[in-house]
HTML snippet that shows the backbone in 3Dmol.js (N, CA, C, O; Angstrom):
<script src="https://3Dmol.org/build/3Dmol-min.js"></script>
<div id="view" style="width:600px;height:400px;position:relative"></div>
<script>
const pdb = `
ATOM      1  N   MET A   1       0.849  -1.178   0.000  1.00  0.00           N
ATOM      2  CA  MET A   1       0.000   0.000   0.000  1.00  0.00           C
ATOM      3  C   MET A   1       0.894   1.240   0.000  1.00  0.00           C
ATOM      4  O   MET A   1       1.893   1.297   0.718  1.00  0.00           O
ATOM      5  N   ASP A   2       0.532   2.214  -0.797  1.00  0.00           N
ATOM      6  CA  ASP A   2       1.267   3.474  -0.867  1.00  0.00           C
ATOM      7  C   ASP A   2       1.151   4.186   0.478  1.00  0.00           C
ATOM      8  O   ASP A   2       0.042   4.369   0.978  1.00  0.00           O
ATOM      9  N   PRO A   3       2.279   4.593   1.076  1.00  0.00           N
ATOM     10  CA  PRO A   3       2.228   5.270   2.374  1.00  0.00           C
ATOM     11  C   PRO A   3       1.295   6.483   2.400  1.00  0.00           C
ATOM     12  O   PRO A   3       0.722   6.794   3.444  1.00  0.00           O
ATOM     13  N   LYS A   4       1.138   7.163   1.275  1.00  0.00           N
ATOM     14  CA  LYS A   4       0.237   8.316   1.227  1.00  0.00           C
ATOM     15  C   LYS A   4      -1.223   7.901   1.355  1.00  0.00           C
ATOM     16  O   LYS A   4      -2.086   8.732   1.638  1.00  0.00           O
ATOM     17  N   GLY A   5      -1.498   6.621   1.147  1.00  0.00           N
ATOM     18  CA  GLY A   5      -2.855   6.123   1.294  1.00  0.00           C
ATOM     19  C   GLY A   5      -3.138   5.591   2.686  1.00  0.00           C
ATOM     20  O   GLY A   5      -4.212   5.043   2.937  1.00  0.00           O
ATOM     21  N   ILE A   6      -2.186   5.748   3.593  1.00  0.00           N
ATOM     22  CA  ILE A   6      -2.335   5.215   4.947  1.00  0.00           C
ATOM     23  C   ILE A   6      -2.649   6.329   5.941  1.00  0.00           C
ATOM     24  O   ILE A   6      -3.644   6.267   6.663  1.00  0.00           O
ATOM     25  N   VAL A   7      -1.798   7.339   5.971  1.00  0.00           N
ATOM     26  CA  VAL A   7      -1.938   8.444   6.921  1.00  0.00           C
ATOM     27  C   VAL A   7      -1.871   9.754   6.153  1.00  0.00           C
ATOM     28  O   VAL A   7      -1.120   9.893   5.188  1.00  0.00           O
ATOM     29  N   HIS A   8      -2.667  10.701   6.598  1.00  0.00           N
ATOM     30  CA  HIS A   8      -2.775  11.991   5.913  1.00  0.00           C
ATOM     31  C   HIS A   8      -2.752  13.108   6.955  1.00  0.00           C
ATOM     32  O   HIS A   8      -3.277  12.950   8.057  1.00  0.00           O
ATOM     33  N   SER A   9      -2.152  14.216   6.603  1.00  0.00           N
ATOM     34  CA  SER A   9      -2.145  15.390   7.476  1.00  0.00           C
ATOM     35  C   SER A   9      -2.685  16.579   6.701  1.00  0.00           C
ATOM     36  O   SER A   9      -2.205  16.896   5.613  1.00  0.00           O
ATOM     37  N   ASP A  10      -3.684  17.229   7.270  1.00  0.00           N
ATOM     38  CA  ASP A  10      -4.315  18.384   6.641  1.00  0.00           C
ATOM     39  C   ASP A  10      -4.629  19.389   7.747  1.00  0.00           C
ATOM     40  O   ASP A  10      -5.268  19.028   8.735  1.00  0.00           O
ATOM     41  N   PRO A  11      -4.196  20.632   7.604  1.00  0.00           N
ATOM     42  CA  PRO A  11      -4.455  21.620   8.649  1.00  0.00           C
ATOM     43  C   PRO A  11      -5.940  21.783   8.982  1.00  0.00           C
ATOM     44  O   PRO A  11      -6.288  22.237  10.072  1.00  0.00           O
ATOM     45  N   GLU A  12      -6.806  21.414   8.047  1.00  0.00           N
ATOM     46  CA  GLU A  12      -8.250  21.545   8.257  1.00  0.00           C
ATOM     47  C   GLU A  12      -8.863  20.333   8.960  1.00  0.00           C
ATOM     48  O   GLU A  12     -10.037  20.360   9.329  1.00  0.00           O
ATOM     49  N   VAL A  13      -8.079  19.279   9.146  1.00  0.00           N
ATOM     50  CA  VAL A  13      -8.591  18.055   9.781  1.00  0.00           C
ATOM     51  C   VAL A  13      -7.799  17.810  11.057  1.00  0.00           C
ATOM     52  O   VAL A  13      -6.590  17.587  11.007  1.00  0.00           O
ATOM     53  N   VAL A  14      -8.470  17.849  12.188  1.00  0.00           N
ATOM     54  CA  VAL A  14      -7.862  17.625  13.504  1.00  0.00           C
ATOM     55  C   VAL A  14      -6.579  18.467  13.650  1.00  0.00           C
ATOM     56  O   VAL A  14      -5.559  17.987  14.144  1.00  0.00           O
ATOM     57  N   SER A  15      -6.659  19.703  13.219  1.00  0.00           N
ATOM     58  CA  SER A  15      -5.552  20.673  13.348  1.00  0.00           C
ATOM     59  C   SER A  15      -4.231  20.189  12.759  1.00  0.00           C
ATOM     60  O   SER A  15      -3.161  20.555  13.245  1.00  0.00           O
ATOM     61  N   GLY A  16      -4.303  19.373  11.722  1.00  0.00           N
ATOM     62  CA  GLY A  16      -3.089  18.905  11.056  1.00  0.00           C
ATOM     63  C   GLY A  16      -2.469  17.662  11.656  1.00  0.00           C
ATOM     64  O   GLY A  16      -1.429  17.202  11.186  1.00  0.00           O
ATOM     65  N   THR A  17      -3.089  17.110  12.685  1.00  0.00           N
ATOM     66  CA  THR A  17      -2.596  15.865  13.274  1.00  0.00           C
ATOM     67  C   THR A  17      -2.664  14.764  12.220  1.00  0.00           C
ATOM     68  O   THR A  17      -3.681  14.651  11.537  1.00  0.00           O
ATOM     69  N   PRO A  18      -1.626  13.953  12.063  1.00  0.00           N
ATOM     70  CA  PRO A  18      -1.695  12.846  11.103  1.00  0.00           C
ATOM     71  C   PRO A  18      -2.812  11.866  11.489  1.00  0.00           C
ATOM     72  O   PRO A  18      -2.836  11.333  12.599  1.00  0.00           O
ATOM     73  N   VAL A  19      -3.721  11.648  10.560  1.00  0.00           N
ATOM     74  CA  VAL A  19      -4.858  10.755  10.784  1.00  0.00           C
ATOM     75  C   VAL A  19      -4.871   9.660   9.719  1.00  0.00           C
ATOM     76  O   VAL A  19      -4.283   9.808   8.648  1.00  0.00           O
ATOM     77  N   PHE A  20      -5.550   8.566  10.034  1.00  0.00           N
ATOM     78  CA  PHE A  20      -5.739   7.523   9.037  1.00  0.00           C
ATOM     79  C   PHE A  20      -6.582   8.096   7.906  1.00  0.00           C
ATOM     80  O   PHE A  20      -7.583   8.769   8.149  1.00  0.00           O
ATOM     81  N   VAL A  21      -6.177   7.828   6.675  1.00  0.00           N
ATOM     82  CA  VAL A  21      -6.868   8.347   5.500  1.00  0.00           C
ATOM     83  C   VAL A  21      -8.350   7.973   5.550  1.00  0.00           C
ATOM     84  O   VAL A  21      -8.710   6.828   5.826  1.00  0.00           O
ATOM     85  N   GLY A  22      -9.191   8.958   5.278  1.00  0.00           N
ATOM     86  CA  GLY A  22     -10.629   8.744   5.249  1.00  0.00           C
ATOM     87  C   GLY A  22     -11.287   8.772   6.615  1.00  0.00           C
ATOM     88  O   GLY A  22     -12.479   8.494   6.738  1.00  0.00           O
ATOM     89  N   THR A  23     -10.509   9.110   7.653  1.00  0.00           N
ATOM     90  CA  THR A  23     -11.045   9.157   9.014  1.00  0.00           C
ATOM     91  C   THR A  23     -10.563  10.432   9.694  1.00  0.00           C
ATOM     92  O   THR A  23      -9.826  11.229   9.113  1.00  0.00           O
ATOM     93  N   ARG A  24     -10.994  10.601  10.928  1.00  0.00           N
ATOM     94  CA  ARG A  24     -10.484  11.661  11.794  1.00  0.00           C
ATOM     95  C   ARG A  24      -9.745  11.038  12.977  1.00  0.00           C
ATOM     96  O   ARG A  24      -9.561  11.678  14.012  1.00  0.00           O
ATOM     97  N   VAL A  25      -9.326   9.788  12.813  1.00  0.00           N
ATOM     98  CA  VAL A  25      -8.652   9.046  13.880  1.00  0.00           C
ATOM     99  C   VAL A  25      -7.145   9.278  13.787  1.00  0.00           C
ATOM    100  O   VAL A  25      -6.525   8.912  12.789  1.00  0.00           O
ATOM    101  N   PRO A  26      -6.548   9.884  14.820  1.00  0.00           N
ATOM    102  CA  PRO A  26      -5.098  10.088  14.799  1.00  0.00           C
ATOM    103  C   PRO A  26      -4.346   8.763  14.743  1.00  0.00           C
ATOM    104  O   PRO A  26      -4.687   7.814  15.448  1.00  0.00           O
ATOM    105  N   ALA A  27      -3.327   8.709  13.903  1.00  0.00           N
ATOM    106  CA  ALA A  27      -2.511   7.496  13.799  1.00  0.00           C
ATOM    107  C   ALA A  27      -1.848   7.183  15.141  1.00  0.00           C
ATOM    108  O   ALA A  27      -1.651   6.017  15.483  1.00  0.00           O
ATOM    109  N   GLN A  28      -1.507   8.218  15.891  1.00  0.00           N
ATOM    110  CA  GLN A  28      -0.878   8.030  17.197  1.00  0.00           C
ATOM    111  C   GLN A  28      -1.767   7.209  18.131  1.00  0.00           C
ATOM    112  O   GLN A  28      -1.266   6.536  19.032  1.00  0.00           O
ATOM    113  N   ALA A  29      -3.074   7.262  17.921  1.00  0.00           N
ATOM    114  CA  ALA A  29      -3.995   6.508  18.779  1.00  0.00           C
ATOM    115  C   ALA A  29      -3.701   5.014  18.724  1.00  0.00           C
ATOM    116  O   ALA A  29      -3.773   4.334  19.748  1.00  0.00           O
ATOM    117  N   LEU A  30      -3.373   4.496  17.551  1.00  0.00           N
ATOM    118  CA  LEU A  30      -3.053   3.070  17.436  1.00  0.00           C
ATOM    119  C   LEU A  30      -1.797   2.755  18.232  1.00  0.00           C
ATOM    120  O   LEU A  30      -1.758   1.766  18.964  1.00  0.00           O
ATOM    121  N   LEU A  31      -0.779   3.578  18.096  1.00  0.00           N
ATOM    122  CA  LEU A  31       0.457   3.344  18.849  1.00  0.00           C
ATOM    123  C   LEU A  31       0.199   3.427  20.353  1.00  0.00           C
ATOM    124  O   LEU A  31       0.736   2.630  21.122  1.00  0.00           O
ATOM    125  N   ASP A  32      -0.615   4.383  20.768  1.00  0.00           N
ATOM    126  CA  ASP A  32      -0.933   4.521  22.189  1.00  0.00           C
ATOM    127  C   ASP A  32      -1.682   3.299  22.709  1.00  0.00           C
ATOM    128  O   ASP A  32      -1.413   2.834  23.817  1.00  0.00           O
ATOM    129  N   TYR A  33      -2.611   2.780  21.926  1.00  0.00           N
ATOM    130  CA  TYR A  33      -3.346   1.573  22.319  1.00  0.00           C
ATOM    131  C   TYR A  33      -2.388   0.412  22.525  1.00  0.00           C
ATOM    132  O   TYR A  33      -2.436  -0.274  23.546  1.00  0.00           O
ATOM    133  N   LEU A  34      -1.524   0.199  21.553  1.00  0.00           N
ATOM    134  CA  LEU A  34      -0.599  -0.933  21.634  1.00  0.00           C
ATOM    135  C   LEU A  34       0.395  -0.746  22.775  1.00  0.00           C
ATOM    136  O   LEU A  34       0.705  -1.696  23.494  1.00  0.00           O
ATOM    137  N   LYS A  35       0.890   0.462  22.939  1.00  0.00           N
ATOM    138  CA  LYS A  35       1.830   0.756  24.022  1.00  0.00           C
ATOM    139  C   LYS A  35       1.163   0.545  25.382  1.00  0.00           C
ATOM    140  O   LYS A  35       1.822   0.157  26.347  1.00  0.00           O
ATOM    141  N   GLY A  36      -0.130   0.798  25.454  1.00  0.00           N
ATOM    142  CA  GLY A  36      -0.882   0.632  26.689  1.00  0.00           C
ATOM    143  C   GLY A  36      -1.280  -0.804  26.986  1.00  0.00           C
ATOM    144  O   GLY A  36      -1.933  -1.073  27.995  1.00  0.00           O
ATOM    145  N   GLY A  37      -0.890  -1.730  26.111  1.00  0.00           N
ATOM    146  CA  GLY A  37      -1.189  -3.138  26.345  1.00  0.00           C
ATOM    147  C   GLY A  37      -2.476  -3.627  25.706  1.00  0.00           C
ATOM    148  O   GLY A  37      -2.872  -4.776  25.901  1.00  0.00           O
ATOM    149  N   ASN A  38      -3.126  -2.767  24.949  1.00  0.00           N
ATOM    150  CA  ASN A  38      -4.345  -3.176  24.263  1.00  0.00           C
ATOM    151  C   ASN A  38      -3.990  -3.902  22.976  1.00  0.00           C
ATOM    152  O   ASN A  38      -2.863  -3.812  22.488  1.00  0.00           O
ATOM    153  N   THR A  39      -4.950  -4.612  22.441  1.00  0.00           N
ATOM    154  CA  THR A  39      -4.738  -5.349  21.199  1.00  0.00           C
ATOM    155  C   THR A  39      -5.205  -4.510  20.011  1.00  0.00           C
ATOM    156  O   THR A  39      -5.927  -3.524  20.161  1.00  0.00           O
ATOM    157  N   ILE A  40      -4.776  -4.928  18.847  1.00  0.00           N
ATOM    158  CA  ILE A  40      -5.246  -4.253  17.640  1.00  0.00           C
ATOM    159  C   ILE A  40      -6.754  -4.449  17.484  1.00  0.00           C
ATOM    160  O   ILE A  40      -7.443  -3.578  16.951  1.00  0.00           O
ATOM    161  N   GLU A  41      -7.265  -5.587  17.946  1.00  0.00           N
ATOM    162  CA  GLU A  41      -8.708  -5.829  17.877  1.00  0.00           C
ATOM    163  C   GLU A  41      -9.468  -4.809  18.717  1.00  0.00           C
ATOM    164  O   GLU A  41     -10.516  -4.313  18.303  1.00  0.00           O
ATOM    165  N   GLU A  42      -8.937  -4.497  19.904  1.00  0.00           N
ATOM    166  CA  GLU A  42      -9.584  -3.498  20.756  1.00  0.00           C
ATOM    167  C   GLU A  42      -9.571  -2.127  20.082  1.00  0.00           C
ATOM    168  O   GLU A  42     -10.559  -1.394  20.132  1.00  0.00           O
ATOM    169  N   PHE A  43      -8.460  -1.792  19.461  1.00  0.00           N
ATOM    170  CA  PHE A  43      -8.385  -0.527  18.735  1.00  0.00           C
ATOM    171  C   PHE A  43      -9.432  -0.492  17.622  1.00  0.00           C
ATOM    172  O   PHE A  43     -10.167   0.487  17.488  1.00  0.00           O
ATOM    173  N   LEU A  44      -9.498  -1.544  16.837  1.00  0.00           N
ATOM    174  CA  LEU A  44     -10.442  -1.586  15.719  1.00  0.00           C
ATOM    175  C   LEU A  44     -11.886  -1.548  16.202  1.00  0.00           C
ATOM    176  O   LEU A  44     -12.741  -0.952  15.548  1.00  0.00           O
ATOM    177  N   ASP A  45     -12.165  -2.179  17.340  1.00  0.00           N
ATOM    178  CA  ASP A  45     -13.516  -2.121  17.911  1.00  0.00           C
ATOM    179  C   ASP A  45     -13.872  -0.695  18.329  1.00  0.00           C
ATOM    180  O   ASP A  45     -15.003  -0.249  18.137  1.00  0.00           O
ATOM    181  N   ASP A  46     -12.902   0.013  18.899  1.00  0.00           N
ATOM    182  CA  ASP A  46     -13.151   1.370  19.378  1.00  0.00           C
ATOM    183  C   ASP A  46     -13.128   2.412  18.261  1.00  0.00           C
ATOM    184  O   ASP A  46     -13.698   3.494  18.405  1.00  0.00           O
ATOM    185  N   PHE A  47     -12.476   2.087  17.159  1.00  0.00           N
ATOM    186  CA  PHE A  47     -12.376   3.011  16.021  1.00  0.00           C
ATOM    187  C   PHE A  47     -12.773   2.272  14.739  1.00  0.00           C
ATOM    188  O   PHE A  47     -11.919   1.967  13.906  1.00  0.00           O
ATOM    189  N   PRO A  48     -14.060   1.987  14.586  1.00  0.00           N
ATOM    190  CA  PRO A  48     -14.506   1.175  13.440  1.00  0.00           C
ATOM    191  C   PRO A  48     -14.285   1.825  12.080  1.00  0.00           C
ATOM    192  O   PRO A  48     -14.380   1.147  11.056  1.00  0.00           O
ATOM    193  N   SER A  49     -13.994   3.111  12.045  1.00  0.00           N
ATOM    194  CA  SER A  49     -13.737   3.748  10.746  1.00  0.00           C
ATOM    195  C   SER A  49     -12.353   3.400  10.202  1.00  0.00           C
ATOM    196  O   SER A  49     -12.062   3.661   9.035  1.00  0.00           O
ATOM    197  N   VAL A  50     -11.495   2.811  11.045  1.00  0.00           N
ATOM    198  CA  VAL A  50     -10.167   2.373  10.606  1.00  0.00           C
ATOM    199  C   VAL A  50     -10.248   0.886  10.277  1.00  0.00           C
ATOM    200  O   VAL A  50     -10.611   0.079  11.133  1.00  0.00           O
ATOM    201  N   SER A  51      -9.916   0.525   9.057  1.00  0.00           N
ATOM    202  CA  SER A  51      -9.955  -0.887   8.664  1.00  0.00           C
ATOM    203  C   SER A  51      -8.726  -1.614   9.197  1.00  0.00           C
ATOM    204  O   SER A  51      -7.692  -1.004   9.470  1.00  0.00           O
ATOM    205  N   ARG A  52      -8.861  -2.916   9.337  1.00  0.00           N
ATOM    206  CA  ARG A  52      -7.722  -3.736   9.763  1.00  0.00           C
ATOM    207  C   ARG A  52      -6.571  -3.561   8.764  1.00  0.00           C
ATOM    208  O   ARG A  52      -5.412  -3.430   9.161  1.00  0.00           O
ATOM    209  N   GLU A  53      -6.895  -3.559   7.483  1.00  0.00           N
ATOM    210  CA  GLU A  53      -5.873  -3.410   6.443  1.00  0.00           C
ATOM    211  C   GLU A  53      -5.093  -2.104   6.623  1.00  0.00           C
ATOM    212  O   GLU A  53      -3.869  -2.084   6.488  1.00  0.00           O
ATOM    213  N   LEU A  54      -5.796  -1.030   6.923  1.00  0.00           N
ATOM    214  CA  LEU A  54      -5.153   0.268   7.110  1.00  0.00           C
ATOM    215  C   LEU A  54      -4.270   0.271   8.355  1.00  0.00           C
ATOM    216  O   LEU A  54      -3.154   0.790   8.323  1.00  0.00           O
ATOM    217  N   ALA A  55      -4.759  -0.300   9.443  1.00  0.00           N
ATOM    218  CA  ALA A  55      -3.976  -0.354  10.684  1.00  0.00           C
ATOM    219  C   ALA A  55      -2.710  -1.184  10.496  1.00  0.00           C
ATOM    220  O   ALA A  55      -1.633  -0.780  10.935  1.00  0.00           O
ATOM    221  N   ILE A  56      -2.832  -2.333   9.851  1.00  0.00           N
ATOM    222  CA  ILE A  56      -1.668  -3.197   9.620  1.00  0.00           C
ATOM    223  C   ILE A  56      -0.681  -2.501   8.679  1.00  0.00           C
ATOM    224  O   ILE A  56       0.529  -2.550   8.900  1.00  0.00           O
ATOM    225  N   ALA A  57      -1.193  -1.861   7.640  1.00  0.00           N
ATOM    226  CA  ALA A  57      -0.315  -1.150   6.702  1.00  0.00           C
ATOM    227  C   ALA A  57       0.460  -0.048   7.427  1.00  0.00           C
ATOM    228  O   ALA A  57       1.639   0.165   7.146  1.00  0.00           O
ATOM    229  N   PHE A  58      -0.192   0.647   8.351  1.00  0.00           N
ATOM    230  CA  PHE A  58       0.487   1.688   9.125  1.00  0.00           C
ATOM    231  C   PHE A  58       1.615   1.096   9.960  1.00  0.00           C
ATOM    232  O   PHE A  58       2.723   1.632   9.973  1.00  0.00           O
ATOM    233  N   LEU A  59       1.345   0.000  10.651  1.00  0.00           N
ATOM    234  CA  LEU A  59       2.377  -0.626  11.485  1.00  0.00           C
ATOM    235  C   LEU A  59       3.534  -1.142  10.635  1.00  0.00           C
ATOM    236  O   LEU A  59       4.697  -1.012  11.018  1.00  0.00           O
ATOM    237  N   GLU A  60       3.217  -1.726   9.490  1.00  0.00           N
ATOM    238  CA  GLU A  60       4.275  -2.217   8.601  1.00  0.00           C
ATOM    239  C   GLU A  60       5.138  -1.066   8.094  1.00  0.00           C
ATOM    240  O   GLU A  60       6.364  -1.173   8.064  1.00  0.00           O
ATOM    241  N   GLU A  61       4.506   0.022   7.700  1.00  0.00           N
ATOM    242  CA  GLU A  61       5.251   1.181   7.197  1.00  0.00           C
ATOM    243  C   GLU A  61       6.087   1.809   8.312  1.00  0.00           C
ATOM    244  O   GLU A  61       7.223   2.217   8.072  1.00  0.00           O
ATOM    245  N   ALA A  62       5.548   1.891   9.509  1.00  0.00           N
ATOM    246  CA  ALA A  62       6.308   2.433  10.646  1.00  0.00           C
ATOM    247  C   ALA A  62       7.530   1.560  10.925  1.00  0.00           C
ATOM    248  O   ALA A  62       8.614   2.074  11.197  1.00  0.00           O
ATOM    249  N   GLY A  63       7.355   0.255  10.857  1.00  0.00           N
ATOM    250  CA  GLY A  63       8.477  -0.660  11.061  1.00  0.00           C
ATOM    251  C   GLY A  63       9.540  -0.498   9.991  1.00  0.00           C
ATOM    252  O   GLY A  63      10.732  -0.462  10.295  1.00  0.00           O
ATOM    253  N   ARG A  64       9.113  -0.401   8.734  1.00  0.00           N
ATOM    254  CA  ARG A  64      10.062  -0.200   7.632  1.00  0.00           C
ATOM    255  C   ARG A  64      10.825   1.111   7.804  1.00  0.00           C
ATOM    256  O   ARG A  64      12.037   1.163   7.598  1.00  0.00           O
ATOM    257  N   ALA A  65      10.115   2.158   8.179  1.00  0.00           N
ATOM    258  CA  ALA A  65      10.761   3.464   8.350  1.00  0.00           C
ATOM    259  C   ALA A  65      11.811   3.408   9.456  1.00  0.00           C
ATOM    260  O   ALA A  65      12.898   3.967   9.309  1.00  0.00           O
ATOM    261  N   LEU A  66      11.498   2.749  10.540  1.00  0.00           N
ATOM    262  CA  LEU A  66      12.455   2.637  11.639  1.00  0.00           C
ATOM    263  C   LEU A  66      13.677   1.834  11.222  1.00  0.00           C
ATOM    264  O   LEU A  66      14.810   2.239  11.482  1.00  0.00           O
ATOM    265  N   LEU A  67      13.451   0.700  10.578  1.00  0.00           N
ATOM    266  CA  LEU A  67      14.570  -0.144  10.161  1.00  0.00           C
ATOM    267  C   LEU A  67      15.447   0.554   9.126  1.00  0.00           C
ATOM    268  O   LEU A  67      16.664   0.371   9.115  1.00  0.00           O
ATOM    269  N   THR A  68      14.840   1.345   8.268  1.00  0.00           N
ATOM    270  CA  THR A  68      15.599   2.100   7.278  1.00  0.00           C
ATOM    271  C   THR A  68      16.469   3.155   7.956  1.00  0.00           C
ATOM    272  O   THR A  68      17.603   3.394   7.541  1.00  0.00           O
ATOM    273  N   ARG A  69      15.940   3.776   8.985  1.00  0.00           N
ATOM    274  CA  ARG A  69      16.704   4.815   9.698  1.00  0.00           C
ATOM    275  C   ARG A  69      17.930   4.259  10.400  1.00  0.00           C
ATOM    276  O   ARG A  69      18.949   4.942  10.505  1.00  0.00           O
ATOM    277  N   ILE A  70      17.844   3.022  10.884  1.00  0.00           N
ATOM    278  CA  ILE A  70      18.968   2.481  11.655  1.00  0.00           C
ATOM    279  C   ILE A  70      19.899   1.617  10.822  1.00  0.00           C
ATOM    280  O   ILE A  70      20.951   1.197  11.302  1.00  0.00           O
ATOM    281  N   ALA A  71      19.522   1.348   9.580  1.00  0.00           N
ATOM    282  CA  ALA A  71      20.359   0.493   8.722  1.00  0.00           C
ATOM    283  C   ALA A  71      21.513   1.266   8.126  1.00  0.00           C
ATOM    284  O   ALA A  71      22.315   0.702   7.381  1.00  0.00           O
TER     285      ALA A  71
END
`;
const viewer = $3Dmol.createViewer("view");
viewer.addModel(pdb, "pdb");
viewer.setStyle({}, {cartoon: {color: "spectrum"}});
viewer.zoomTo();
viewer.render();
</script>
């Protein structure tokens, strides 16, 4: 999936906070859920506008970006 199709930032949407494309859900919310010990299923239940495919694509892209930075 193209990274631009995963997360979007627009000053008119949630004050420019990066959100999942097509939603008003901040991408940081997924990281906060996981960091807090919650599952991806719990996140998806609480934010039904975010698809599983989109959430997984975000995590995969975040992982790739981190590994690229340290390689």
